[in-house]
TIBAKE-816588 format. One line per field, with one value per residue (C-alpha): x, y, z; residue in three letters. Coordinates in pm, 1 decimal. Layout:
REM TIBAKE-816588
c1: [X_...]
c2: [Y_...]
c3: [Z_...]
residuo: [ALA_...]
//
This chain:
REM TIBAKE-816588
c1: [-40.9_181.0_108.1_318.0_257.8_403.6_721.0_991.5_1324.1_1601.9_1906.1_2132.8_1915.5_1651.4_1323.4_1258.4_964.1_716.1_488.1_373.1_88.6_-83.1_-172.1_-116.4_-385.5_-356.8_-524.7_-506.4_-279.6_-183.6_-25.9_202.4_234.2_431.5_680.2_1055.7_1220.5_918.1_1060.1_902.9_1221.8_1345.5_1022.3_1071.0_1432.8_1313.8_1045.9_1314.6_1558.2_1817.0_1778.8_1697.0_1375.6_1434.2_1103.9_768.2_684.3_654.9_449.6_432.8_150.6_191.4_564.4_721.7_999.1_1095.6_1449.3_1476.4_1767.5_1682.9_1740.7_1489.0_1230.1_1282.4_1257.4_932.8_792.6_868.3_979.7_1138.1_1192.6_1414.2_1419.6_1669.9_1606.9_1954.2_1978.0_2315.6_2429.2_2701.4_2479.2_2240.9_1866.5_1843.5_2110.9_1936.0_1608.7_1782.2_1917.0_1554.2_1547.4_1837.8_1611.6_1452.9_1570.0_1856.8_1732.2_1418.2_1312.3_1198.4_815.9_639.2_410.9_705.0_738.2_361.2_367.4_687.3_745.0_1048.4_1244.5_1200.0_1328.5_1636.7_1740.2_2099.1_2139.8_2327.2_2103.8_2302.2_2223.4_1848.1_1652.9_1544.5_1192.9_1316.1_1544.3_1244.0_1055.0_1358.3_1375.1_1007.1_1051.4_1345.4_1138.3_853.1_1068.1_1034.5_659.6_644.5_338.7_411.2_557.6_706.5_774.2_960.5_883.0_847.3_750.4_1052.1_1220.2_1010.9_851.3_467.8_423.1_615.8_434.0_115.3_277.8_379.7_29.7_-125.3_122.4_46.7_-325.5_-302.4_-97.2_-350.0_-638.4_-511.7_-602.8_-283.3_-43.0_-30.3_123.4_274.8_339.8_537.4_469.0_481.1_294.8_-55.5_-255.3_-66.4_-123.7_-492.2_-551.0_-415.1_-495.7_-736.2_-628.7_-389.4_-158.6_-7.4_313.4_439.1_742.6_762.5_397.3_88.8_-136.3_-407.6_-545.6_-850.9_-999.3_-837.1_-1169.9_-1195.4_-854.6_-989.4_-1274.6_-1037.8_-813.4_-502.9_-370.7_-402.8_-236.3_64.5_95.1_105.2]
c2: [864.0_564.0_338.4_32.6_-146.2_-483.6_-439.3_-704.0_-748.9_-1007.8_-1104.5_-1294.5_-1564.4_-1543.2_-1369.8_-1187.6_-958.4_-1098.1_-854.7_-661.1_-411.4_-216.3_132.6_310.0_580.9_897.7_899.2_520.3_261.6_-11.9_-312.0_-555.7_-892.1_-1204.6_-1443.5_-1385.5_-1409.9_-1337.7_-1008.3_-742.6_-554.2_-585.9_-422.2_-130.4_-83.1_-79.0_178.5_396.3_357.2_171.3_-120.1_-44.5_-190.6_-450.5_-365.9_-212.8_137.8_330.4_649.4_888.6_1132.3_1251.8_1169.0_859.6_786.4_443.5_558.9_852.4_848.3_797.7_1159.4_1280.2_1040.1_1187.6_1540.3_1440.5_1352.5_989.9_913.3_573.6_393.7_93.9_-238.8_-219.5_155.4_264.7_572.8_742.0_601.8_860.5_1158.3_1304.0_1262.2_1622.4_1571.5_1255.8_1445.5_1732.9_1482.1_1433.8_1800.6_1765.9_1838.4_2142.2_2506.8_2586.8_2678.2_2461.5_2344.6_2005.2_1992.3_1993.8_1708.6_1467.3_1549.5_1533.1_1176.9_1070.9_1289.6_1085.2_1231.4_1581.9_1463.8_1300.5_1559.0_1565.4_1188.6_988.8_777.5_467.3_509.9_480.3_157.7_-29.6_106.8_463.3_422.9_312.7_622.7_828.6_663.1_736.8_1094.4_1146.0_1021.9_1254.7_1563.8_1700.8_1633.5_1341.9_1271.3_896.6_716.0_368.7_161.1_-169.7_-393.3_-111.0_-351.9_-581.0_-630.5_-358.4_-377.3_-384.5_-39.9_128.6_-78.6_86.4_430.9_356.8_227.5_549.3_758.9_578.1_601.6_977.2_1033.6_846.7_1032.8_1366.5_1249.3_1408.7_1113.7_771.8_498.7_170.5_-58.3_-381.0_-599.2_-958.4_-892.5_-976.5_-811.3_-483.0_-487.1_-575.1_-294.4_-32.5_-166.4_6.1_-231.1_-524.6_-709.7_-1053.4_-1156.0_-1504.9_-1593.6_-1243.7_-1221.5_-1063.9_-1361.7_-1192.4_-840.6_-678.2_-443.7_-432.1_-490.4_-826.7_-968.9_-1222.2_-1329.8_-1359.0_-1595.3_-1379.0_-1502.9_-1863.2_-1785.1_-1638.5_-1943.8_-2196.1]
c3: [-1161.8_-1250.1_-1545.8_-1631.1_-1959.9_-2065.4_-1858.8_-1899.2_-1723.9_-1751.8_-1548.1_-1783.0_-1933.1_-1659.4_-1739.0_-1407.9_-1491.6_-1739.9_-1919.1_-1613.1_-1664.5_-1386.7_-1266.5_-934.2_-901.7_-697.1_-357.1_-331.8_-170.3_-415.7_-243.3_-421.8_-251.8_-320.9_-168.6_-169.0_-507.8_-729.3_-861.2_-638.4_-552.4_-911.0_-1023.0_-785.1_-893.6_-1254.0_-1171.8_-1010.1_-1300.0_-1091.2_-1333.3_-1700.3_-1840.5_-2110.7_-2280.1_-2205.6_-2086.2_-1758.8_-1754.1_-1460.3_-1515.8_-1873.4_-1885.0_-2037.2_-1783.9_-1918.3_-2006.8_-1765.2_-1516.4_-1149.4_-1049.5_-1309.3_-1172.0_-825.8_-966.6_-1137.7_-794.9_-707.0_-350.4_-276.4_54.2_-29.3_148.5_431.8_476.5_351.5_569.7_616.8_954.2_1020.2_941.4_1196.9_1172.9_1055.6_789.9_665.1_630.5_453.9_198.8_97.3_-5.3_-249.8_-550.5_-386.0_-386.4_-150.2_195.0_181.5_525.9_651.0_636.4_973.1_865.5_892.7_1261.5_1304.3_1170.6_1345.5_1655.9_1761.2_1468.6_1608.2_1945.0_1790.0_1530.2_1655.3_1690.6_1429.5_1209.9_1293.4_1663.9_1609.8_1651.8_1341.0_1367.4_1414.2_1112.0_907.7_1017.4_918.7_575.8_515.1_639.4_404.9_107.9_203.5_258.0_-96.4_-123.0_-370.2_-583.4_-570.0_-269.4_-320.9_-8.5_-15.5_286.5_543.9_824.6_786.3_1124.3_1291.1_1636.2_1641.5_1798.8_1517.8_1255.3_1384.6_1354.7_995.3_914.8_1048.4_848.5_521.0_584.0_648.3_332.1_118.1_282.5_150.1_-201.6_-332.6_-338.3_-501.4_-285.1_-400.5_-105.2_-141.5_160.1_286.1_612.2_494.4_772.0_729.5_353.8_386.8_640.1_398.9_53.5_-182.8_-457.4_-458.6_-695.7_-631.7_-809.2_-876.6_-1089.0_-1232.8_-1331.6_-1178.2_-1109.0_-899.8_-870.9_-721.6_-463.9_-122.5_50.2_-128.4_-35.5_215.2_-11.3_-308.4_-113.2_-123.2_210.3_96.3_-236.6_-58.9_164.3_-121.2]
residuo: [MET_LEU_LYS_VAL_ASP_ASN_LEU_ASN_GLN_TYR_TYR_GLY_GLY_SER_HIS_ILE_LEU_ARG_GLY_LEU_SER_PHE_GLU_VAL_PRO_VAL_GLY_LYS_VAL_THR_THR_LEU_LEU_GLY_ARG_ASN_GLY_VAL_GLY_LYS_THR_THR_LEU_LEU_LYS_THR_LEU_MET_GLY_LEU_VAL_PRO_ALA_ALA_SER_GLY_THR_ILE_HIS_PHE_GLY_ALA_GLN_ASP_ILE_THR_ARG_ALA_PRO_SER_TYR_ASN_ARG_VAL_ARG_ALA_GLY_ILE_GLY_TYR_VAL_PRO_GLN_GLY_ARG_GLU_ILE_PHE_PRO_ARG_LEU_SER_VAL_GLU_GLU_ASN_LEU_LEU_MET_GLY_LEU_ALA_THR_GLN_PRO_ARG_GLY_SER_SER_ILE_PRO_GLN_ARG_ILE_PHE_ASP_MET_PHE_PRO_VAL_LEU_LYS_GLN_MET_MET_GLY_ARG_ARG_GLY_GLY_ASP_LEU_SER_GLY_GLY_GLN_GLN_GLN_GLN_LEU_ALA_ILE_GLY_ARG_ALA_LEU_ALA_PHE_GLY_PRO_LYS_LEU_LEU_ILE_LEU_ASP_GLU_PRO_THR_GLU_GLY_ILE_GLN_PRO_SER_ILE_ILE_LYS_ASP_ILE_GLU_ARG_ALA_ILE_ARG_SER_LEU_ALA_ALA_THR_GLY_GLU_MET_ALA_ILE_LEU_LEU_VAL_GLU_GLN_TYR_TYR_ASP_PHE_ALA_ARG_ALA_LEU_SER_ASP_GLN_TYR_LEU_VAL_MET_GLU_ARG_GLY_GLU_ILE_VAL_MET_ARG_GLY_GLU_GLY_ALA_ASN_MET_ASP_ALA_ASP_GLY_VAL_ARG_GLU_ALA_LEU_ALA_VAL]
//
């Protein structure tokens, strides 16, 4: 579904992403792990077109989207849940979810599966997004990204600052999405146990490079936890 080849990115004289190459297949959860400052969020912003790639290519399905603007990447079928959620705090839950339908035909309705995954959103449709707890806002951000039916879902640190009960809800939601076999999922995460529980394949970044990769079932045996602690 997503193929990245020899991707490089710079900030000033700093080489932030260094020749990254990997694939995110459909029906699988690909987890990207690494400590703060290794370039994970920069990579996601580059994949979404928020930061232009210095060199290398990004293919989504049969399309070369390396130079495509962000809105065309969304129209192609990429959903993005940024770090920090970035919901619209003054809009209602319903209005936030409807923003996720901006690329769809006028009159499109919010899919029922969002409420099946996160029932609290149905109960709080009229509440302002800013009045929700951090965990509820994260559910709202994921729901908004799912509203238009993306083929690829990118999540940046979805467990950050979230209470354990809602982390379990988010884990179940990601697992159910992958189980349909219709969506590719790229999960950036620092919470090792959460990543291991969901991962079909993993990538570990260090100083802008991918230094480890493998099957999710082998993360413990491969020493991924220890690598992240170094």
